[in-house]
C-alpha positions in Angstrom: 61.6 27.4 -1.6 65.4 27.2 -2.2 64.8 24.7 -5.0 62.3 27.0 -6.6 64.8 29.9 -6.5 67.3 27.5 -8.1 64.8 26.5 -10.8 64.3 30.1 -12.1 67.9 31.0 -11.6 69.0 28.1 -13.8 66.5 29.0 -16.5 67.7 32.6 -16.5 71.3 31.4 -16.7 70.6 29.3 -19.7 67.8 31.5 -21.1 68.9 31.2 -24.7 68.7 27.4 -24.7 65.5 27.2 -22.7 63.9 30.0 -24.7 64.8 28.2 -28.0 63.2 25.0 -26.9 60.2 26.9 -25.5 59.8 28.7 -28.9 59.6 25.4 -30.7 56.8 24.2 -28.4 55.0 27.5 -29.1 55.3 27.0 -32.9 54.1 23.4 -32.7 51.0 24.4 -30.7 50.2 27.3 -33.0 50.4 25.1 -36.1 48.6 22.2 -34.5 45.6 24.1 -33.1 45.2 26.7 -35.9 45.4 24.2 -38.8 43.5 21.3 -37.2 40.8 23.5 -35.8 40.6 25.5 -39.1 40.3 22.3 -41.1 37.5 21.0 -38.8 35.7 24.3 -38.8 35.9 24.4 -42.6 34.5 20.9 -42.9 31.7 21.8 -40.4 30.8 25.0 -42.3 31.0 23.2 -45.7 28.7 20.4 -44.5 26.3 23.0 -43.0 26.4 25.1 -46.1 25.8 22.1 -48.4 22.9 20.9 -46.2 21.2 24.3 -45.6 21.6 25.4 -49.3 20.8 22.0 -50.7 23.8 21.2 -52.9 23.1 19.1 -55.9 24.0 15.5 -56.2 24.4 15.8 -59.9 23.7 18.0 -62.9 22.7 17.1 -66.4 21.8 18.5 -69.8 19.2 17.0 -72.1 18.8 17.2 -75.8 15.3 18.7 -75.4 13.9 20.6 -72.4 12.2 18.4 -69.8 8.4 18.9 -69.9 7.3 16.7 -67.0 9.7 17.5 -64.2 7.0 17.1 -61.4 6.1 13.7 -62.7 9.7 12.6 -62.9 10.3 13.8 -59.3 7.2 12.0 -58.1 8.2 8.6 -59.7 11.9 8.7 -58.6 11.7 10.6 -55.3 14.3 13.1 -56.7 14.3 16.8 -56.5 15.0 18.5 -59.9 15.6 22.2 -60.5 15.6 23.8 -63.9 18.7 26.1 -64.0 19.1 29.1 -66.3 22.6 30.3 -67.1 24.1 32.9 -69.4 27.7 33.8 -70.0 28.0 37.5 -70.4 31.1 39.5 -71.4 32.2 41.7 -68.5 35.2 43.1 -70.4 37.3 42.1 -73.4 38.8 38.9 -71.8 36.5 38.4 -68.8 33.2 36.4 -68.6 30.6 36.7 -65.8 28.3 33.8 -65.6 24.8 34.8 -64.6 22.8 32.2 -62.8 19.1 32.4 -61.7 18.2 32.5 -58.0 16.9 28.9 -57.5 14.3 27.9 -55.0 14.8 24.1 -54.5 18.5 23.1 -55.2 21.8 25.1 -54.9 20.4 28.0 -53.0 22.6 31.0 -52.7 23.7 32.7 -49.5 24.3 36.5 -49.1 27.8 36.8 -47.6 27.7 40.6 -47.5 25.1 43.2 -48.4 21.5 42.5 -49.1 19.5 40.0 -51.2 17.9 40.5 -54.6 14.9 42.8 -54.4 14.4 43.7 -58.1 15.3 42.6 -61.6 18.1 45.3 -61.6 19.9 43.8 -58.6 22.8 41.4 -58.9 24.9 39.4 -56.4 28.5 38.7 -57.3 31.0 36.2 -56.0 33.5 37.9 -53.7 36.6 36.7 -55.5 35.5 38.2 -58.8 34.4 41.4 -57.1 37.8 41.8 -55.4 39.7 41.1 -58.7 37.7 43.8 -60.5 37.3 46.3 -57.7 33.6 45.9 -57.5 32.0 47.3 -54.3 28.4 46.9 -53.0 26.2 49.6 -54.4 28.3 49.9 -57.7 26.6 49.7 -61.0 27.8 47.3 -63.6 26.9 47.1 -67.3 26.3 43.6 -68.7 25.0 43.0 -72.2 23.8 46.5 -72.6 21.8 46.5 -69.3 22.8 48.1 -66.0 22.7 46.2 -62.7 23.2 47.4 -59.1 25.5 45.2 -57.0 23.3 44.4 -54.0 25.9 42.3 -52.3 28.3 39.3 -52.4 27.1 35.8 -52.5 28.2 32.1 -52.1 26.6 29.2 -53.9 27.2 25.6 -53.2 27.8 24.3 -56.8 30.3 27.1 -57.3 32.3 26.9 -54.1 35.4 26.9 -56.3 34.3 29.1 -59.3 35.5 27.3 -62.3 34.2 28.0 -65.8 34.1 24.2 -66.5 33.4 21.6 -63.9 36.4 19.6 -65.1 38.8 22.5 -64.7 41.2 22.7 -61.8 42.5 26.3 -61.5 40.2 29.3 -61.0 41.0 32.7 -62.5 38.8 35.5 -61.0 40.4 37.9 -63.5 38.8 36.0 -66.4 35.7 34.3 -64.9 33.2 35.0 -62.1 29.7 34.0 -61.1 26.7 36.2 -60.3 23.1 35.5 -59.3 20.1 37.4 -60.6 16.3 36.9 -60.7 15.2 34.0 -62.9 13.2 36.3 -65.1 16.4 38.2 -66.1 18.3 35.1 -67.2 15.3 33.4 -68.9 14.9 36.5 -71.2 18.6 36.6 -72.0 19.3 36.0 -75.7 22.0 33.3 -75.4 20.9 31.6 -72.2 21.1 27.9 -71.7 19.2 25.5 -69.5 20.5 22.6 -67.5 19.2 20.6 -64.5 20.4 20.2 -60.9 19.2 17.2 -59.1 19.1 16.0 -55.4 18.7 12.3 -55.5 18.0 11.5 -51.8 16.7 7.9 -52.0 16.4 8.0 -55.8 18.5 5.8 -58.0 20.6 7.7 -60.6 20.4 4.8 -63.0 16.6 4.7 -62.8 16.3 8.4 -63.2 18.6 8.4 -66.3 16.6 5.5 -67.8 13.3 7.2 -67.4 14.6 10.5 -68.9 16.2 8.7 -71.8 12.9 7.0 -72.7 11.4 10.2 -74.1 14.5 12.4 -74.2 18.3 12.1 -74.4 20.8 13.0 -71.6 23.8 14.4 -73.4 25.9 15.4 -70.3 25.8 14.1 -66.8 28.1 15.2 -64.0 28.1 13.7 -60.5 28.9 15.9 -57.5 32.2 14.0 -57.0 33.3 14.7 -60.5 32.3 18.4 -60.3 35.6 20.1 -59.4 33.6 23.2 -58.4 32.3 21.2 -55.5 34.9 18.5 -54.8 38.2 20.4 -54.9 37.6 22.1 -51.5 37.5 18.7 -49.7 41.0 17.7 -50.8 42.4 21.0 -49.7 40.7 20.9 -46.3 42.1 17.4 -45.9 45.6 18.8 -46.7 45.2 21.6 -44.1 44.2 19.1 -41.4 46.9 16.6 -42.2 49.6 19.4 -42.1 48.2 20.5 -38.8 48.4 17.0 -37.4 51.8 15.7 -38.6 54.0 18.8 -38.7 53.6 19.8 -35.0 54.4 16.2 -33.9 57.8 16.5 -35.7 58.5 19.9 -34.1 57.4 18.6 -30.6 59.6 15.5 -31.0 62.6 17.8 -31.7 61.6 20.0 -28.8 61.3 17.0 -26.5 64.8 15.7 -27.4 66.3 19.1 -27.0 64.8 19.5 -23.5 65.9 16.0 -22.5 69.4 16.8 -23.7 69.3 20.1 -21.8 68.2 18.4 -18.6 70.6 15.5 -19.0 73.6 17.9 -19.3 72.2 20.0 -16.5 71.9 17.1 -14.1 75.4 15.8 -15.1 76.9 19.1 -14.1 74.8 19.1 -10.9 75.8 15.7 -9.6 77.5 17.3 -6.6 74.4 19.5 -5.8 72.1 16.5 -6.1 74.3 14.5 -3.8 74.4 17.4 -1.4 70.6 17.8 -1.4 70.4 14.1 -0.4 72.8 14.8 2.4 70.8 17.8 3.6 67.7 15.7 3.9 65.8 16.4 0.7 63.6 13.5 -0.3 63.9 11.8 -3.6 60.4 12.9 -4.8 61.3 16.5 -4.0 64.4 16.3 -6.3 62.3 14.6 -9.0 59.7 17.2 -8.7 62.3 19.9 -9.1 63.8 18.6 -12.3 60.3 17.7 -13.7 59.4 21.4 -13.2 61.8 22.4 -15.9 60.0 20.3 -18.5 56.6 21.2 -16.9 57.1 25.0 -17.1 58.3 24.8 -20.7 55.5 22.5 -21.8 52.7 24.3 -20.0 53.7 27.9 -20.8 54.7 27.0 -24.4 51.4 25.1 -25.1 49.2 27.8 -23.5 50.9 30.7 -25.4 50.9 28.6 -28.6 47.3 27.7 -28.3 46.2 31.3 -27.6 48.2 32.4 -30.7 46.7 29.5 -32.6 43.2 30.7 -31.8 44.2 34.2 -32.9 45.6 32.8 -36.2 42.6 30.6 -36.7 40.3 33.4 -37.8 42.5 35.0 -40.5 43.3 31.4 -41.7 39.6 30.6 -42.0 38.9 34.0 -43.7 41.7 33.4 -46.2 40.5 29.9 -47.1 36.8 30.9 -47.2 37.6 33.9 -49.5 39.6 31.7 -51.8 36.8 29.1 -52.0 33.8 31.5 -51.9 32.6 29.7 -48.7 30.6 31.6 -46.1 31.8 31.1 -42.5 28.6 30.4 -40.7 30.1 29.7 -37.2 33.5 29.1 -35.6 33.8 26.6 -32.8 36.9 26.2 -30.6 36.7 22.3 -30.9 37.5 21.3 -27.3 39.2 18.1 -28.3 41.8 19.9 -30.4 42.1 22.6 -27.8 42.8 20.2 -25.0 45.2 18.2 -27.2 47.1 21.4 -28.0 47.4 22.3 -24.3 48.2 18.9 -22.9 50.2 17.1 -25.7 53.6 18.7 -24.9 53.1 17.9 -21.2 52.0 14.3 -21.9 55.1 13.7 -24.1 57.7 15.5 -21.9 56.9 14.5 -18.3 57.2 10.7 -18.6 60.5 10.8 -20.4 61.8 13.5 -18.1 60.8 11.4 -15.1 62.6 8.4 -16.6 65.7 10.5 -17.1 65.7 11.9 -13.5 65.2 8.4 -12.1 68.2 7.2 -14.0 70.4 9.8 -12.4 68.9 9.2 -8.9 69.9 5.5 -9.1 73.5 6.6 -8.6 74.4 6.3 -4.9 74.5 9.7 -3.1 78.2 9.2 -2.2 79.1 8.8 -5.9 77.0 11.9 -6.7 78.9 14.0 -4.1 82.2 12.9 -5.7 80.9 14.1 -9.0 79.4 10.8 -10.3 81.1 8.4 -12.7 82.8 10.4 -15.3 84.8 7.7 -17.0 85.2 8.1 -20.7 84.3 4.9 -22.4 85.9 3.9 -25.6 83.3 2.4 -27.9 83.9 -0.6 -30.2 83.5 1.7 -33.2 86.2 4.0 -32.0 88.5 1.0 -31.6 88.1 0.2 -35.3 89.9 3.4 -36.2 93.7 3.2 -36.1 94.4 6.7 -34.7 98.0 6.4 -33.6 99.5 7.4 -36.9 97.1 10.2 -37.6 97.9 13.9 -37.0 96.6 15.3 -33.7 93.9 17.5 -35.2 92.3 14.6 -37.2 92.7 12.2 -34.3 90.9 14.7 -32.0 88.0 15.3 -34.4 87.4 11.5 -35.0 87.4 10.9 -31.2 84.9 13.7 -30.7 82.6 12.3 -33.3 82.8 8.7 -32.0 82.1 9.9 -28.4 79.1 12.0 -29.3 77.3 9.8 -31.9 73.8 10.3 -30.3 74.2 14.1 -30.6 75.3 13.7 -34.2 72.3 11.5 -35.0 70.0 14.1 -33.5 71.7 16.9 -35.5 71.2 14.9 -38.7 67.5 14.2 -37.8 66.9 17.8 -36.9 68.4 19.0 -40.2 66.5 16.4 -42.1 63.2 17.6 -40.5 64.1 21.3 -41.3 64.9 20.2 -44.9 61.6 18.4 -45.2 59.8 21.5 -44.0 61.9 23.8 -46.2 61.5 21.7 -49.4 57.7 21.3 -48.8 57.0 24.7 -50.2 59.5 24.4 -53.1 58.2 20.9 -54.1 54.6 22.1 -54.0 55.5 25.0 -56.3 57.6 22.8 -58.6 54.9 20.2 -58.8 52.2 22.7 -59.8 54.5 24.3 -62.3 55.1 20.9 -63.9 51.4 20.0 -63.9 50.4 23.2 -65.8 53.4 24.6 -67.7 54.8 21.2 -68.7 52.2 18.4 -68.6 49.1 20.4 -69.4 50.5 22.4 -72.3 52.3 19.4 -73.7 49.2 17.2 -73.6 46.5 19.7 -74.7 47.7 21.3 -77.9 44.6 23.4 -78.6 43.1 26.7 -77.4 39.4 26.2 -77.9 37.3 23.1 -77.1 33.6 23.1 -78.1 31.1 20.5 -76.7 27.9 20.0 -78.7 24.4 19.3 -77.3 23.9 16.4 -79.6 25.9 13.9 -81.7 27.3 15.5 -84.9 27.9 13.7 -88.2 28.8 16.5 -90.6 32.6 17.0 -91.0 33.5 20.4 -89.6 35.2 23.1 -91.8 38.0 23.5 -89.3 39.4 21.8 -86.1 39.8 18.2 -85.0 36.9 16.1 -83.8 36.5 13.8 -80.8 33.7 12.2 -78.8 33.5 12.3 -75.0 31.2 10.7 -72.5 31.2 10.1 -68.7 31.7 6.5 -67.4 31.8 4.8 -64.1 33.6 1.7 -62.7 33.0 0.0 -59.4 35.6 2.4 -57.8 35.9 5.7 -59.8 34.1 7.9 -62.2 36.0 8.6 -65.4 35.8 10.2 -68.9 36.4 8.3 -72.1 37.4 10.3 -75.2 37.3 8.9 -78.7 39.9 10.4 -81.1 41.0 9.9 -84.7 44.3 8.2 -85.2 45.7 11.3 -86.8 44.7 13.5 -83.9 47.2 16.2 -82.9 45.1 18.2 -80.5 45.7 15.8 -77.6 49.3 14.6 -77.5 50.0 11.6 -75.3 53.4 10.2 -74.2 54.5 7.2 -72.2 56.8 7.3 -69.2 59.9 7.3 -71.4 58.7 10.3 -73.4 57.7 8.2 -76.5 54.6 9.4 -78.4 51.5 7.3 -78.2 49.2 7.1 -81.2 45.5 6.9 -80.6 45.1 3.5 -82.4 44.8 1.7 -79.0 43.3 2.2 -75.6 45.3 4.6 -73.5 44.7 5.4 -69.8 46.2 8.4 -68.1 48.5 8.2 -65.1 46.0 9.8 -62.7 43.4 7.1 -63.2 45.9 4.2 -63.4 47.3 5.3 -60.0 43.8 5.4 -58.4 42.7 2.1 -59.8 46.0 0.3 -59.7 45.8 -0.5 -63.4 48.8 -1.6 -65.4 49.3 -2.1 -69.2 47.5 -5.2 -70.3 44.8 -5.1 -67.5 41.1 -5.0 -68.3 38.5 -2.6 -66.9 34.7 -2.8 -66.9 33.0 0.6 -67.6 29.4 1.8 -67.8 28.3 4.8 -69.8 26.5 7.2 -67.4 24.4 8.6 -70.2 23.1 5.4 -71.7 23.9 2.7 -69.1 25.8 0.8 -71.8 28.5 -1.5 -70.3 31.6 -3.1 -71.8 35.2 -4.2 -71.1 38.3 -2.4 -72.2 41.9 -3.7 -72.2 44.4 -1.0 -71.4 47.2 -1.0 -73.9 49.2 2.0 -72.7 49.6 4.4 -69.7 50.1 8.0 -70.6 52.0 10.6 -68.5 49.0 12.8 -68.1 47.6 13.8 -64.6 44.5 15.9 -65.2 41.2 14.1 -64.8 40.4 10.4 -64.8 40.8 9.8 -68.5 40.8 7.0 -71.1 41.5 7.7 -74.8 40.6 5.3 -77.6 40.0 5.3 -81.4 36.9 7.2 -82.3 35.4 4.5 -84.5 35.8 1.9 -81.7 34.3 4.4 -79.2 31.2 4.9 -81.4 30.8 1.2 -82.0 31.0 0.2 -78.4 28.5 2.9 -77.4 26.1 2.2 -80.3 26.7 5.7 -81.7 26.5 6.4 -85.4 29.7 5.8 -87.3 31.8 8.9 -87.7 29.8 10.9 -85.1 31.4 13.2 -82.7 30.5 15.5 -79.8 33.6 17.8 -79.5 35.8 20.0 -81.7 39.3 21.1 -80.7 40.8 24.1 -82.4 43.6 26.7 -82.0 41.4 29.5 -83.3 37.9 30.6 -82.4 35.3 28.9 -84.6 32.0 30.5 -85.8 29.7 27.7 -84.5 26.0 28.1 -83.9 25.6 28.9 -80.2 22.3 27.0 -80.0 24.3 23.8 -80.7 27.0 24.3 -78.1 26.9 23.2 -74.5 30.2 24.7 -73.4 33.3 26.3 -74.7 36.7 25.9 -72.9 39.8 28.0 -73.4 43.2 26.5 -72.5 44.7 29.9 -71.9 42.2 30.4 -69.0 43.8 27.5 -67.2 47.3 29.0 -67.7 46.2 32.4 -66.6 44.5 30.8 -63.5 47.8 29.1 -62.7 49.7 32.4 -62.9 47.2 34.0 -60.5 47.5 31.1 -58.1 51.3 31.0 -58.1 51.5 34.6 -56.8 50.3 33.9 -53.3 52.0 30.5 -53.5 55.4 32.3 -53.8 54.7 34.1 -50.5 53.7 30.8 -48.9 57.0 29.3 -50.0 58.9 32.2 -48.6 57.0 31.9 -45.3 57.7 28.2 -45.0 61.4 28.7 -45.8 61.6 31.3 -43.1 60.0 29.1 -40.5 62.2 26.1 -41.6 65.4 28.3 -41.3 64.4 29.4 -37.8 63.9 25.8 -36.7 67.2 24.8 -38.2 69.0 27.7 -36.5 67.4 26.8 -33.1 68.3 23.1 -33.4 71.9 23.8 -34.5 72.4 26.6 -32.0 71.3 24.6 -29.0 73.4 21.5 -29.9 76.5 23.6 -30.6 76.0 25.6 -27.3 75.7 22.4 -25.4 78.8 21.1 -27.1 80.7 24.2 -26.0 79.4 23.9 -22.4 80.2 20.2 -22.2 83.8 20.7 -23.5 84.5 24.0 -21.8 87.5 22.4 -19.9 89.0 21.1 -23.2 88.4 24.5 -24.8 90.0 26.3 -21.9 93.0 23.9 -21.9 93.5 24.4 -25.6 93.6 28.1 -25.1 96.2 27.7 -22.4 98.3 25.5 -24.7 98.1 28.3 -27.3 95.5 27.3 -29.9 93.7 30.2 -31.5 89.9 30.5 -31.3 89.5 29.8 -35.0 91.5 26.5 -34.7 89.5 25.5 -31.6 86.2 26.3 -33.4 87.3 24.1 -36.4 88.4 21.2 -34.1 85.5 21.3 -31.7 82.6 22.4 -33.9 83.7 22.5 -37.6 83.2 18.9 -38.3 79.4 19.4 -37.7 79.2 20.8 -41.2 79.4 17.2 -42.6 76.4 16.2 -40.4 74.5 19.2 -41.7 75.2 18.2 -45.3 74.4 14.5 -44.5 71.1 15.5 -42.9 70.2 17.7 -45.9 71.0 14.9 -48.4 69.0 12.3 -46.5 66.2 14.9 -46.2 65.7 15.1 -50.0 64.4 11.5 -50.6 62.5 11.6 -47.3 60.8 14.8 -48.5 59.9 13.3 -51.9 58.4 10.1 -50.3 56.5 12.2 -47.6 55.1 14.7 -50.0 54.1 12.0 -52.5 52.1 10.3 -49.7 50.6 13.7 -48.6 49.6 14.6 -52.2 48.0 11.2 -52.8 46.0 11.5 -49.6 44.6 15.0 -50.4 43.8 14.1 -54.1 42.2 10.7 -53.3 38.7 12.3 -53.7 39.7 14.5 -56.7 39.9 13.5 -60.4 43.5 14.8 -60.6 46.9 13.5 -59.4 49.7 15.9 -58.6 53.1 14.5 -59.6 55.8 15.3 -57.1 58.6 17.2 -58.9 61.7 19.0 -57.6 64.1 21.1 -59.7 67.8 21.7 -59.1 67.3 25.4 -58.4 65.0 24.6 -55.5 67.5 22.1 -54.2 70.3 24.6 -54.3 68.3 27.5 -52.7 67.2 25.3 -49.9 70.7 24.0 -49.4 72.1 27.5 -49.1 69.3 28.3 -46.6 70.4 25.3 -44.5 74.0 26.3 -44.7 73.1 29.9 -43.8 71.3 28.6 -40.7 74.4 26.7 -39.7 76.7 29.7 -40.0 74.2 31.9 -38.2 74.2 29.4 -35.4 78.0 29.5 -35.3 78.0 33.2 -35.1 75.5 33.2 -32.3 77.7 30.7 -30.4 81.0 32.5 -31.1 80.6 34.7 -28.0 80.0 31.6 -25.8 83.2 30.0 -27.1 85.1 33.3 -26.6 83.7 33.5 -23.1 85.4 30.3 -22.0 88.3 31.5 -19.8 91.7 29.9 -19.5 91.2 30.1 -15.7 88.8 27.1 -15.9 91.6 24.7 -16.9 94.1 26.2 -14.5 91.6 26.1 -11.5 90.6 22.6 -12.2 94.2 21.4 -12.5 94.9 22.8 -9.0 91.9 21.2 -7.4 
């Protein structure tokens, strides 16, 4: 009972330090449980949604409509669904894509409202509805016809609603998806038809071969290469990885802080521990007492953090589901992550705390009663410094640093971790800005891209021509584009900024990173449309990161693929061209990508601010605890310096001021550590995407984050000023008279 009273009394005496450590445990448990559980729930719901709604394995377009679908299905064991689609102007710069309600593949789910009951009903994706203030029951006019919004829907092949499957940034202000009855779309004047296929046991090569015997596949997109389907997997992987690794770092810092707290506490309580021995307390009772400090912090922090993590889980899932147009079918607590969140702090803290207590208890009771061994050891490193001729202030600071190197190393590590967390948001924003505003706009110097249904041989009146086809290797799917040597629509540069002419074979950086290809290497590719195979030698690597791309001369492209000389499938133009709609498969606008980026960057700015705030709090906690321990440990020196006549400002500079250099060092080390860590993180989440995100960091972000770290340091000093001021001159006088 007396030890229990002492336990809570000590915690209350040092409540600021213990609460700070406890708060870090709470943060780590919140992040761990909410993010890992959210990621797993998203994966579960995505797989369930894909399975129940029969997501396609691929989609394709043929030169002529398929007439014998049932026979093809029977021979190949595939499931093919004819899909009707029409792009309808919703407003001046906004397109709403109307899809028919399918029965076999890519089934839609009603997220809110009711299902289609008549030809006048329409289901809209929730992101588009929110962007345009559309509510259930509203009437919308499309192409001169009026529809009633029956509800909001989600559809598996438009989880991420992109206008083109090769796009990478959605823009609900400019594009959305809706589902209507098939009879509505099939009667629409400018409707198109493509085919969704579930392969099951069917071979895609055999299916293509059979179709090409009587028809011609002009476009084939596997599920993996369809960014409307595949992008969500990379982002979910990112959520889970962040939830797994970030809390471990916070827990490690918390653990070290608690161990330092207990070590300092036990050093101050040598006499009490020796007295407890003398009074008859057993060794295990004393061990249990000091283990209780770590146990109470670990258990209470993990319980509170896990509960808050469960509360945060639902809005996190809702935000992610809304962004990706994914219905949340069920939310599971995932017992494995729940138990890990509850027990991980305890599992980490207790063994190390036990080792620490055992170390102290190895000291003989008599020595403990006398105050233990308090000899100041001069390290070899300290002996290297010739301090005799130095002024007292400088000599004092050097000795303080040399005699507290572990604390300095921990301070550097803590600041480095806070820097990594702080820069994470800035680097993500800088990288996306570079990818779109620099790389995308520099590479793609056109506004409109028109893809034809069949090979064209007549020279266009305007625009630049190219030919494009999907290919595969044994590792990745890719796109090869044939361009004329005088092409200016797609501008490629090497790593040094030198312009690359399309008179050779050029691979972009995204694909070269994934395949490990260097200049001069060869690659074997197979045309997914014709099954034609050949080898290509890569002459140059271009600094382009969007898609898995290879560029080559148009004539060589046609020759290798047995296409007619001078033929092309695509036109690039900076102005809208009056091309016959019946000849066009798709039209892409580059400005839509830029607009999508601008929409995406708005919430990202709030995310950067939130991450910076959390990082600043962690930095303040780490620096505050270390400085407060430094003041407690050196309270006698501080008191003695006050007696001698030093002012508080001078004492602060001598005892604490030198820590600013460790803060700066920790920040500087944190920059390359951040770049390496985020590069590995980005590569892991984009491994299943056809895009690579280059890691970029600008000087403005570096300066802002540096000022935040400095501000955290000075806030910590301000919080500790009262503690320094509270050290009385009596302490030195009383100890000198003992």
